[in-house]
Backbone as XML, in Angstrom:
<?xml version="1.0"?>
<chain id="A" units="angstrom">
  <residue number="1" name="MET">
    <atom name="N" x="-202.628" y="24.942" z="-11.349"/>
    <atom name="CA" x="-203.954" y="25.124" z="-11.872"/>
    <atom name="C" x="-204.311" y="23.900" z="-12.722"/>
  </residue>
  <residue number="2" name="ARG">
    <atom name="N" x="-205.512" y="23.368" z="-12.542"/>
    <atom name="CA" x="-205.983" y="22.216" z="-13.297"/>
    <atom name="C" x="-207.009" y="22.651" z="-14.321"/>
  </residue>
  <residue number="3" name="TYR">
    <atom name="N" x="-206.916" y="22.049" z="-15.493"/>
    <atom name="CA" x="-207.906" y="22.274" z="-16.524"/>
    <atom name="C" x="-208.640" y="20.973" z="-16.766"/>
  </residue>
  <residue number="4" name="ILE">
    <atom name="N" x="-209.944" y="21.047" z="-16.821"/>
    <atom name="CA" x="-210.767" y="19.871" z="-17.043"/>
    <atom name="C" x="-211.595" y="20.108" z="-18.298"/>
  </residue>
  <residue number="5" name="ILE">
    <atom name="N" x="-211.659" y="19.096" z="-19.129"/>
    <atom name="CA" x="-212.419" y="19.175" z="-20.361"/>
    <atom name="C" x="-213.620" y="18.232" z="-20.229"/>
  </residue>
  <residue number="6" name="THR">
    <atom name="N" x="-214.755" y="18.674" z="-20.716"/>
    <atom name="CA" x="-215.928" y="17.805" z="-20.671"/>
    <atom name="C" x="-215.915" y="16.899" z="-21.898"/>
  </residue>
  <residue number="7" name="GLU">
    <atom name="N" x="-216.699" y="15.836" z="-21.842"/>
    <atom name="CA" x="-216.733" y="14.889" z="-22.952"/>
    <atom name="C" x="-217.213" y="15.536" z="-24.240"/>
  </residue>
  <residue number="8" name="SER">
    <atom name="N" x="-218.179" y="16.442" z="-24.173"/>
    <atom name="CA" x="-218.670" y="17.095" z="-25.386"/>
    <atom name="C" x="-217.621" y="18.045" z="-25.974"/>
  </residue>
  <residue number="9" name="GLN">
    <atom name="N" x="-216.850" y="18.718" z="-25.128"/>
    <atom name="CA" x="-215.760" y="19.571" z="-25.618"/>
    <atom name="C" x="-214.702" y="18.720" z="-26.295"/>
  </residue>
  <residue number="10" name="GLU">
    <atom name="N" x="-214.423" y="17.579" z="-25.720"/>
    <atom name="CA" x="-213.442" y="16.641" z="-26.267"/>
    <atom name="C" x="-213.853" y="16.218" z="-27.674"/>
  </residue>
  <residue number="11" name="GLU">
    <atom name="N" x="-215.092" y="15.782" z="-27.844"/>
    <atom name="CA" x="-215.566" y="15.322" z="-29.148"/>
    <atom name="C" x="-215.568" y="16.450" z="-30.173"/>
  </residue>
  <residue number="12" name="SER">
    <atom name="N" x="-215.933" y="17.642" z="-29.766"/>
    <atom name="CA" x="-215.934" y="18.786" z="-30.660"/>
    <atom name="C" x="-214.528" y="19.092" z="-31.160"/>
  </residue>
  <residue number="13" name="LEU">
    <atom name="N" x="-213.558" y="19.082" z="-30.261"/>
    <atom name="CA" x="-212.163" y="19.349" z="-30.616"/>
    <atom name="C" x="-211.650" y="18.290" z="-31.582"/>
  </residue>
  <residue number="14" name="ILE">
    <atom name="N" x="-211.925" y="17.032" z="-31.303"/>
    <atom name="CA" x="-211.470" y="15.938" z="-32.160"/>
    <atom name="C" x="-212.111" y="16.037" z="-33.536"/>
  </residue>
  <residue number="15" name="ASN">
    <atom name="N" x="-213.410" y="16.233" z="-33.582"/>
    <atom name="CA" x="-214.107" y="16.318" z="-34.864"/>
    <atom name="C" x="-213.629" y="17.500" z="-35.699"/>
  </residue>
  <residue number="16" name="ARG">
    <atom name="N" x="-213.365" y="18.597" z="-35.044"/>
    <atom name="CA" x="-212.996" y="19.811" z="-35.766"/>
    <atom name="C" x="-211.582" y="19.763" z="-36.329"/>
  </residue>
  <residue number="17" name="TYR">
    <atom name="N" x="-210.617" y="19.255" z="-35.544"/>
    <atom name="CA" x="-209.218" y="19.357" z="-35.942"/>
    <atom name="C" x="-208.515" y="18.030" z="-36.253"/>
  </residue>
  <residue number="18" name="PHE">
    <atom name="N" x="-208.936" y="16.938" z="-35.669"/>
    <atom name="CA" x="-208.121" y="15.728" z="-35.707"/>
    <atom name="C" x="-208.702" y="14.577" z="-36.513"/>
  </residue>
  <residue number="19" name="GLU">
    <atom name="N" x="-209.984" y="14.595" z="-36.783"/>
    <atom name="CA" x="-210.658" y="13.482" z="-37.455"/>
    <atom name="C" x="-209.978" y="13.106" z="-38.768"/>
  </residue>
  <residue number="20" name="THR">
    <atom name="N" x="-209.559" y="14.080" z="-39.539"/>
    <atom name="CA" x="-208.923" y="13.860" z="-40.841"/>
    <atom name="C" x="-207.682" y="12.987" z="-40.736"/>
  </residue>
  <residue number="21" name="TYR">
    <atom name="N" x="-206.982" y="13.056" z="-39.627"/>
    <atom name="CA" x="-205.685" y="12.392" z="-39.494"/>
    <atom name="C" x="-205.749" y="11.038" z="-38.790"/>
  </residue>
  <residue number="22" name="ILE">
    <atom name="N" x="-206.879" y="10.687" z="-38.229"/>
    <atom name="CA" x="-206.983" y="9.469" z="-37.422"/>
    <atom name="C" x="-206.882" y="8.211" z="-38.278"/>
  </residue>
  <residue number="23" name="ASP">
    <atom name="N" x="-207.594" y="8.133" z="-39.393"/>
    <atom name="CA" x="-207.583" y="6.929" z="-40.228"/>
    <atom name="C" x="-206.185" y="6.574" z="-40.736"/>
  </residue>
  <residue number="24" name="SER">
    <atom name="N" x="-205.364" y="7.572" z="-41.001"/>
    <atom name="CA" x="-204.015" y="7.331" z="-41.514"/>
    <atom name="C" x="-203.043" y="6.933" z="-40.404"/>
  </residue>
  <residue number="25" name="GLY">
    <atom name="N" x="-203.442" y="7.115" z="-39.154"/>
    <atom name="CA" x="-202.541" y="6.819" z="-38.038"/>
    <atom name="C" x="-201.629" y="7.983" z="-37.682"/>
  </residue>
  <residue number="26" name="CYS">
    <atom name="N" x="-201.801" y="9.115" z="-38.366"/>
    <atom name="CA" x="-200.979" y="10.285" z="-38.056"/>
    <atom name="C" x="-201.299" y="10.828" z="-36.666"/>
  </residue>
  <residue number="27" name="VAL">
    <atom name="N" x="-202.536" y="10.621" z="-36.238"/>
    <atom name="CA" x="-202.975" y="11.025" z="-34.904"/>
    <atom name="C" x="-203.705" y="9.841" z="-34.283"/>
  </residue>
  <residue number="28" name="THR">
    <atom name="N" x="-203.375" y="9.541" z="-33.035"/>
    <atom name="CA" x="-204.115" y="8.511" z="-32.306"/>
    <atom name="C" x="-204.689" y="9.140" z="-31.044"/>
  </residue>
  <residue number="29" name="ILE">
    <atom name="N" x="-205.867" y="8.669" z="-30.691"/>
    <atom name="CA" x="-206.582" y="9.180" z="-29.527"/>
    <atom name="C" x="-206.767" y="8.025" z="-28.555"/>
  </residue>
  <residue number="30" name="LYS">
    <atom name="N" x="-206.352" y="8.227" z="-27.317"/>
    <atom name="CA" x="-206.567" y="7.226" z="-26.272"/>
    <atom name="C" x="-207.390" y="7.872" z="-25.169"/>
  </residue>
  <residue number="31" name="ARG">
    <atom name="N" x="-208.333" y="7.123" z="-24.654"/>
    <atom name="CA" x="-209.142" y="7.624" z="-23.541"/>
    <atom name="C" x="-208.989" y="6.678" z="-22.361"/>
  </residue>
  <residue number="32" name="THR">
    <atom name="N" x="-208.775" y="7.255" z="-21.216"/>
    <atom name="CA" x="-208.809" y="6.489" z="-19.978"/>
    <atom name="C" x="-210.005" y="7.005" z="-19.195"/>
  </residue>
  <residue number="33" name="THR">
    <atom name="N" x="-210.179" y="6.506" z="-18.022"/>
    <atom name="CA" x="-211.290" y="6.964" z="-17.196"/>
    <atom name="C" x="-211.214" y="8.462" z="-16.946"/>
  </residue>
  <residue number="34" name="ASN">
    <atom name="N" x="-210.005" y="8.979" z="-16.753"/>
    <atom name="CA" x="-209.847" y="10.385" z="-16.360"/>
    <atom name="C" x="-209.155" y="11.277" z="-17.373"/>
  </residue>
  <residue number="35" name="TYR">
    <atom name="N" x="-208.575" y="10.698" z="-18.421"/>
    <atom name="CA" x="-207.765" y="11.506" z="-19.340"/>
    <atom name="C" x="-208.051" y="11.171" z="-20.791"/>
  </residue>
  <residue number="36" name="ILE">
    <atom name="N" x="-207.808" y="12.158" z="-21.646"/>
    <atom name="CA" x="-207.733" y="11.928" z="-23.079"/>
    <atom name="C" x="-206.284" y="12.204" z="-23.464"/>
  </residue>
  <residue number="37" name="ILE">
    <atom name="N" x="-205.714" y="11.300" z="-24.231"/>
    <atom name="CA" x="-204.324" y="11.420" z="-24.663"/>
    <atom name="C" x="-204.320" y="11.420" z="-26.184"/>
  </residue>
  <residue number="38" name="ILE">
    <atom name="N" x="-203.738" y="12.453" z="-26.757"/>
    <atom name="CA" x="-203.653" y="12.583" z="-28.208"/>
    <atom name="C" x="-202.188" y="12.520" z="-28.594"/>
  </residue>
  <residue number="39" name="ASP">
    <atom name="N" x="-201.874" y="11.583" z="-29.487"/>
    <atom name="CA" x="-200.501" y="11.376" z="-29.943"/>
    <atom name="C" x="-200.401" y="11.833" z="-31.394"/>
  </residue>
  <residue number="40" name="VAL">
    <atom name="N" x="-199.535" y="12.800" z="-31.643"/>
    <atom name="CA" x="-199.332" y="13.358" z="-32.972"/>
    <atom name="C" x="-197.986" y="12.855" z="-33.485"/>
  </residue>
  <residue number="41" name="GLN">
    <atom name="N" x="-198.002" y="12.197" z="-34.623"/>
    <atom name="CA" x="-196.786" y="11.628" z="-35.198"/>
    <atom name="C" x="-195.853" y="12.714" z="-35.738"/>
  </residue>
  <residue number="42" name="SER">
    <atom name="N" x="-194.708" y="12.295" z="-36.235"/>
    <atom name="CA" x="-193.667" y="13.203" z="-36.728"/>
    <atom name="C" x="-194.048" y="13.828" z="-38.075"/>
  </residue>
  <residue number="43" name="PRO">
    <atom name="N" x="-193.410" y="14.945" z="-38.423"/>
    <atom name="CA" x="-193.666" y="15.568" z="-39.729"/>
    <atom name="C" x="-193.429" y="14.605" z="-40.896"/>
  </residue>
  <residue number="44" name="GLY">
    <atom name="N" x="-192.400" y="13.783" z="-40.807"/>
    <atom name="CA" x="-192.114" y="12.812" z="-41.859"/>
    <atom name="C" x="-193.242" y="11.807" z="-42.035"/>
  </residue>
  <residue number="45" name="TYR">
    <atom name="N" x="-193.827" y="11.389" z="-40.946"/>
    <atom name="CA" x="-194.946" y="10.444" z="-40.992"/>
    <atom name="C" x="-196.144" y="11.086" z="-41.686"/>
  </residue>
  <residue number="46" name="PHE">
    <atom name="N" x="-196.409" y="12.333" z="-41.356"/>
    <atom name="CA" x="-197.504" y="13.058" z="-42.011"/>
    <atom name="C" x="-197.242" y="13.155" z="-43.511"/>
  </residue>
  <residue number="47" name="ALA">
    <atom name="N" x="-196.010" y="13.500" z="-43.895"/>
    <atom name="CA" x="-195.663" y="13.639" z="-45.308"/>
    <atom name="C" x="-195.812" y="12.300" z="-46.039"/>
  </residue>
  <residue number="48" name="GLU">
    <atom name="N" x="-195.422" y="11.208" z="-45.407"/>
    <atom name="CA" x="-195.545" y="9.880" z="-46.014"/>
    <atom name="C" x="-197.005" y="9.514" z="-46.286"/>
  </residue>
  <residue number="49" name="HIS">
    <atom name="N" x="-197.913" y="10.094" z="-45.535"/>
    <atom name="CA" x="-199.334" y="9.779" z="-45.685"/>
    <atom name="C" x="-200.104" y="10.863" z="-46.438"/>
  </residue>
  <residue number="50" name="GLY">
    <atom name="N" x="-199.373" y="11.717" z="-47.151"/>
    <atom name="CA" x="-200.007" y="12.672" z="-48.050"/>
    <atom name="C" x="-200.415" y="13.991" z="-47.440"/>
  </residue>
  <residue number="51" name="PHE">
    <atom name="N" x="-199.961" y="14.262" z="-46.227"/>
    <atom name="CA" x="-200.272" y="15.538" z="-45.582"/>
    <atom name="C" x="-199.031" y="16.422" z="-45.592"/>
  </residue>
  <residue number="52" name="GLY">
    <atom name="N" x="-199.228" y="17.697" z="-45.333"/>
    <atom name="CA" x="-198.103" y="18.617" z="-45.243"/>
    <atom name="C" x="-197.261" y="18.324" z="-44.013"/>
  </residue>
  <residue number="53" name="SER">
    <atom name="N" x="-195.961" y="18.500" z="-44.146"/>
    <atom name="CA" x="-195.076" y="18.217" z="-43.014"/>
    <atom name="C" x="-195.206" y="19.255" z="-41.902"/>
  </residue>
  <residue number="54" name="ASN">
    <atom name="N" x="-195.919" y="20.353" z="-42.162"/>
    <atom name="CA" x="-196.145" y="21.360" z="-41.116"/>
    <atom name="C" x="-197.419" y="21.087" z="-40.308"/>
  </residue>
  <residue number="55" name="GLU">
    <atom name="N" x="-198.217" y="20.105" z="-40.719"/>
    <atom name="CA" x="-199.468" y="19.797" z="-40.026"/>
    <atom name="C" x="-199.273" y="19.424" z="-38.552"/>
  </residue>
  <residue number="56" name="PRO">
    <atom name="N" x="-198.269" y="18.608" z="-38.206"/>
    <atom name="CA" x="-198.129" y="18.263" z="-36.777"/>
    <atom name="C" x="-197.874" y="19.479" z="-35.890"/>
  </residue>
  <residue number="57" name="VAL">
    <atom name="N" x="-197.141" y="20.443" z="-36.391"/>
    <atom name="CA" x="-196.871" y="21.655" z="-35.613"/>
    <atom name="C" x="-198.183" y="22.401" z="-35.358"/>
  </residue>
  <residue number="58" name="LYS">
    <atom name="N" x="-199.015" y="22.515" z="-36.374"/>
    <atom name="CA" x="-200.315" y="23.177" z="-36.217"/>
    <atom name="C" x="-201.174" y="22.455" z="-35.185"/>
  </residue>
  <residue number="59" name="LEU">
    <atom name="N" x="-201.208" y="21.116" z="-35.277"/>
    <atom name="CA" x="-202.027" y="20.336" z="-34.351"/>
    <atom name="C" x="-201.523" y="20.453" z="-32.914"/>
  </residue>
  <residue number="60" name="LYS">
    <atom name="N" x="-200.215" y="20.432" z="-32.740"/>
    <atom name="CA" x="-199.638" y="20.573" z="-31.389"/>
    <atom name="C" x="-199.951" y="21.950" z="-30.806"/>
  </residue>
  <residue number="61" name="ASN">
    <atom name="N" x="-199.925" y="22.969" z="-31.645"/>
    <atom name="CA" x="-200.294" y="24.312" z="-31.179"/>
    <atom name="C" x="-201.754" y="24.360" z="-30.749"/>
  </residue>
  <residue number="62" name="ILE">
    <atom name="N" x="-202.624" y="23.695" z="-31.487"/>
    <atom name="CA" x="-204.047" y="23.627" z="-31.118"/>
    <atom name="C" x="-204.201" y="22.949" z="-29.763"/>
  </residue>
  <residue number="63" name="LEU">
    <atom name="N" x="-203.476" y="21.860" z="-29.561"/>
    <atom name="CA" x="-203.555" y="21.158" z="-28.278"/>
    <atom name="C" x="-203.099" y="22.050" z="-27.132"/>
  </residue>
  <residue number="64" name="ARG">
    <atom name="N" x="-201.968" y="22.724" z="-27.308"/>
    <atom name="CA" x="-201.465" y="23.614" z="-26.247"/>
    <atom name="C" x="-202.459" y="24.738" z="-25.962"/>
  </residue>
  <residue number="65" name="LYS">
    <atom name="N" x="-203.053" y="25.304" z="-27.009"/>
    <atom name="CA" x="-204.036" y="26.379" z="-26.819"/>
    <atom name="C" x="-205.290" y="25.888" z="-26.093"/>
  </residue>
  <residue number="66" name="ASN">
    <atom name="N" x="-205.544" y="24.585" z="-26.164"/>
    <atom name="CA" x="-206.691" y="24.001" z="-25.488"/>
    <atom name="C" x="-206.289" y="23.317" z="-24.182"/>
  </residue>
  <residue number="67" name="ASP">
    <atom name="N" x="-205.162" y="23.753" z="-23.636"/>
    <atom name="CA" x="-204.688" y="23.362" z="-22.304"/>
    <atom name="C" x="-204.306" y="21.894" z="-22.161"/>
  </residue>
  <residue number="68" name="PHE">
    <atom name="N" x="-203.919" y="21.244" z="-23.254"/>
    <atom name="CA" x="-203.345" y="19.909" z="-23.150"/>
    <atom name="C" x="-201.899" y="20.059" z="-22.698"/>
  </residue>
  <residue number="69" name="VAL">
    <atom name="N" x="-201.424" y="19.101" z="-21.939"/>
    <atom name="CA" x="-200.069" y="19.117" z="-21.404"/>
    <atom name="C" x="-199.236" y="18.097" z="-22.168"/>
  </residue>
  <residue number="70" name="SER">
    <atom name="N" x="-198.041" y="18.499" z="-22.573"/>
    <atom name="CA" x="-197.155" y="17.597" z="-23.298"/>
    <atom name="C" x="-196.608" y="16.519" z="-22.363"/>
  </residue>
  <residue number="71" name="LEU">
    <atom name="N" x="-196.693" y="15.276" z="-22.826"/>
    <atom name="CA" x="-196.107" y="14.155" z="-22.092"/>
    <atom name="C" x="-194.768" y="13.775" z="-22.702"/>
  </residue>
  <residue number="72" name="GLY">
    <atom name="N" x="-194.388" y="14.455" z="-23.754"/>
    <atom name="CA" x="-193.137" y="14.192" z="-24.452"/>
    <atom name="C" x="-193.382" y="13.505" z="-25.784"/>
  </residue>
  <residue number="73" name="VAL">
    <atom name="N" x="-192.523" y="13.773" z="-26.728"/>
    <atom name="CA" x="-192.509" y="13.172" z="-28.061"/>
    <atom name="C" x="-193.902" y="13.039" z="-28.695"/>
  </residue>
  <residue number="74" name="GLY">
    <atom name="N" x="-194.613" y="14.137" z="-28.794"/>
    <atom name="CA" x="-195.871" y="14.175" z="-29.528"/>
    <atom name="C" x="-197.121" y="13.791" z="-28.769"/>
  </residue>
  <residue number="75" name="GLU">
    <atom name="N" x="-196.994" y="13.360" z="-27.519"/>
    <atom name="CA" x="-198.177" y="12.989" z="-26.740"/>
    <atom name="C" x="-198.625" y="14.153" z="-25.869"/>
  </residue>
  <residue number="76" name="TYR">
    <atom name="N" x="-199.940" y="14.391" z="-25.889"/>
    <atom name="CA" x="-200.544" y="15.450" z="-25.098"/>
    <atom name="C" x="-201.730" y="14.887" z="-24.344"/>
  </residue>
  <residue number="77" name="ALA">
    <atom name="N" x="-201.907" y="15.319" z="-23.097"/>
    <atom name="CA" x="-202.988" y="14.786" z="-22.256"/>
    <atom name="C" x="-203.753" y="15.904" z="-21.606"/>
  </residue>
  <residue number="78" name="LYS">
    <atom name="N" x="-205.019" y="15.586" z="-21.309"/>
    <atom name="CA" x="-205.877" y="16.520" z="-20.578"/>
    <atom name="C" x="-206.881" y="15.723" z="-19.775"/>
  </residue>
  <residue number="79" name="LYS">
    <atom name="N" x="-207.145" y="16.201" z="-18.573"/>
    <atom name="CA" x="-208.117" y="15.545" z="-17.674"/>
    <atom name="C" x="-209.519" y="15.787" z="-18.207"/>
  </residue>
  <residue number="80" name="ILE">
    <atom name="N" x="-210.336" y="14.732" z="-18.178"/>
    <atom name="CA" x="-211.736" y="14.837" z="-18.578"/>
    <atom name="C" x="-212.618" y="14.461" z="-17.400"/>
  </residue>
  <residue number="81" name="ASN">
    <atom name="N" x="-213.868" y="14.841" z="-17.462"/>
    <atom name="CA" x="-214.795" y="14.426" z="-16.396"/>
    <atom name="C" x="-216.086" y="13.939" z="-16.973"/>
  </residue>
</chain>
């Protein structure tokens, strides 16, 4: 089964959950022609930048609930159209 996310859904998800962490580098967002890839750093990295060490777990759960697929070691991807 394939899940496709629209560009407006993508922006809404990023603005709602991930925007706070982007400037610190705790979360990076990459876009290709067909995919959005969100990389969530380690709990230690979050703690070093003033966030709770449980934040990455929460963010990864949000990604899984929104049908992102794990690429390994904190990277999650989803097809966009």
